[in-house]
C-alpha positions as CSV (number, residue, x, y, z in Angstrom):
1,X,-30.8,4.9,20.5
2,X,-33.4,6.5,22.5
3,X,-35.8,9.1,20.9
4,X,-36.8,11.9,23.3
5,X,-40.3,14.0,22.9
6,X,-41.3,16.7,25.0
7,X,-45.2,17.7,25.6
8,X,-46.6,21.1,26.3
9,X,-47.4,20.3,30.2
10,X,-43.5,19.3,30.6
11,X,-43.7,15.9,30.6
12,X,-40.9,14.0,29.0
13,X,-41.3,10.7,26.8
14,X,-38.4,8.3,25.8
15,X,-38.8,5.6,23.5
16,X,-36.2,2.8,22.8
17,X,-36.0,0.8,19.6
18,X,-34.0,-2.0,18.9
19,X,-31.9,-1.6,15.9
20,X,-29.9,-5.0,16.3
21,X,-31.9,-6.7,13.3
22,X,-31.4,-3.8,11.1
23,X,-27.8,-3.5,12.1
24,X,-27.2,-7.4,11.3
25,X,-28.8,-7.1,7.8
26,X,-27.1,-4.2,7.0
27,X,-23.8,-6.0,8.1
28,X,-24.8,-9.1,6.3
29,X,-25.5,-7.2,2.9
30,X,-22.2,-5.4,3.2
31,X,-20.2,-8.5,3.5
32,X,-22.1,-10.2,0.6
33,X,-21.7,-7.2,-1.4
34,X,-17.7,-7.2,-0.7
35,X,-17.7,-10.9,-1.5
36,X,-19.4,-10.7,-4.6
37,X,-17.4,-7.4,-5.8
38,X,-14.0,-9.6,-5.1
39,X,-15.4,-12.6,-7.1
40,X,-16.2,-10.1,-10.1
41,X,-12.9,-8.6,-9.8
42,X,-10.9,-12.0,-9.6
43,X,-12.9,-13.3,-12.8
44,X,-12.2,-10.1,-14.8
45,X,-8.3,-10.6,-13.6
46,X,-8.3,-14.2,-15.0
47,X,-9.9,-13.1,-18.3
48,X,-7.9,-10.2,-18.7
49,X,-4.6,-12.3,-18.1
50,X,-5.6,-15.2,-20.4
51,X,-6.4,-12.5,-23.1
52,X,-3.1,-10.9,-22.7
53,X,-1.3,-14.0,-22.7
54,X,-3.3,-15.0,-26.0
55,X,-2.9,-11.5,-27.7
56,X,0.5,-10.5,-26.5
57,X,2.7,-13.0,-25.1
58,X,2.3,-15.9,-27.7
59,X,3.1,-13.8,-30.9
60,X,6.2,-12.5,-29.3
61,X,7.1,-15.8,-28.4
62,X,6.7,-16.9,-32.0
63,X,8.7,-14.2,-33.2
64,X,11.4,-15.0,-30.7
65,X,11.4,-18.5,-31.9
66,X,11.8,-17.5,-35.6
67,X,14.6,-14.8,-34.7
68,X,16.5,-17.8,-33.0
69,X,16.1,-20.0,-36.1
70,X,17.3,-17.1,-38.4
71,X,20.4,-16.6,-35.9
72,X,21.1,-20.2,-36.0
73,X,20.9,-20.5,-39.6
74,X,20.3,-17.4,-41.9
75,X,19.8,-19.2,-44.8
76,X,16.5,-20.8,-43.3
77,X,14.6,-17.4,-43.7
78,X,13.6,-18.7,-47.1
79,X,12.8,-22.5,-46.2
80,X,9.8,-23.9,-44.7
81,X,11.7,-24.5,-41.2
82,X,10.8,-20.5,-40.7
83,X,7.3,-21.0,-42.1
84,X,6.8,-23.7,-39.4
85,X,8.2,-21.8,-36.4
86,X,5.9,-21.2,-33.5
87,X,3.8,-24.2,-34.4
88,X,4.3,-25.6,-30.8
89,X,3.6,-22.3,-29.2
90,X,0.1,-22.0,-31.0
91,X,-1.0,-25.4,-29.5
């Protein structure tokens, strides 16, 4: 982009500067920032999914297993089978 300057005697000065290096550096930094943010969001998503699975889904699966045992044999509610239900999902 040219820079234009005017003098008092009516002369016009035009200066051209090369901005390609700055533009390429800015573009490379923008791409790097975008990739960095994508990596951070991916890691956060994986960690959130893992925590949600461990804290929400596993207890629900254990509860469903206990309910199925009770539905199959209501007298098993007082036995050790019910106490040990969900052992496989905890491993």
